[in-house]
C-alpha positions in Angstrom: -23.3 12.2 10.4 -21.1 11.3 7.4 -18.7 12.9 5.0 -18.6 12.3 1.2 -16.0 12.8 -1.5 -15.6 11.7 -5.1 -12.9 11.8 -7.7 -12.1 9.9 -10.9 -15.1 7.6 -10.7 -14.6 6.8 -7.0 -17.2 7.9 -4.4 -16.9 7.3 -0.7 -19.1 7.9 2.3 -17.4 7.8 5.7 -18.4 8.2 9.3 -16.4 10.3 11.7 -13.2 8.7 12.7 -12.8 7.1 9.2 -15.2 4.1 9.3 -16.1 3.5 5.6 -19.9 3.3 5.1 -20.1 3.1 1.3 -17.6 2.9 -1.6 -18.8 3.2 -5.2 -16.6 2.6 -8.3 -17.5 3.2 -11.9 -16.3 0.9 -14.7 -13.8 3.4 -15.9 -12.4 3.7 -12.3 -11.7 0.0 -12.3 -9.3 0.4 -15.3 -7.2 3.1 -13.6 -3.7 2.0 -12.8 -3.7 4.3 -9.7 -7.1 3.0 -8.4 -5.8 2.2 -4.9 -4.3 5.7 -4.5 -7.5 7.3 -5.7 -9.6 5.3 -3.3 -7.4 6.2 -0.3 -7.3 9.9 -1.3 -11.1 10.0 -1.6 -11.6 8.2 1.7 -9.1 10.7 3.4 -11.2 13.6 2.0 -14.5 12.1 3.1 -13.0 11.4 6.6 -11.8 15.0 6.9 -15.3 16.2 6.0 -17.1 13.9 8.4 -14.7 14.8 11.3 -15.1 18.5 10.5 -18.9 18.2 10.6 -19.0 16.3 13.9 -16.5 18.8 15.5 -18.7 21.7 14.4 -21.7 19.9 15.9 -19.9 19.1 19.1 -17.9 22.3 19.6 -17.8 22.1 23.3 -16.6 18.5 23.4 -12.9 17.6 23.1 -12.6 15.5 19.8 -9.9 13.3 21.5 -12.6 12.1 24.0 -14.6 10.8 21.0 -11.5 9.4 19.2 -12.0 11.8 16.3 -8.5 12.9 15.7 -7.8 12.7 12.0 -5.1 10.3 10.9 -2.4 11.8 8.6 -3.5 9.3 5.9 -5.8 6.4 5.5 -2.8 4.1 5.5 -2.2 5.1 9.2 -5.4 3.3 10.1 -4.7 0.2 7.9 -3.7 -2.9 9.8 -0.2 -4.1 8.9 -1.7 -7.6 8.0 -3.7 -5.9 5.2 -0.6 -4.3 3.6 1.3 -5.8 0.7 4.7 -7.1 1.6 
């Protein structure tokens, strides 16, 4: 069960909970000055889709038990050691 989203030459496939499965970038996307923002936005959209699909499939199960609560943004799940200082 995955979610997919694409925008501006960036395509992401994400499992429920936000685990990235696949990220594809076109050559033109690599030239975008806002590439990081586009990637994060696409991952957020794909995560929301994957979480929605799994919730629909598991209607009777509390999503919190499966750790499927959607973070507000992808950055909420990014370790502080990966962030620029």
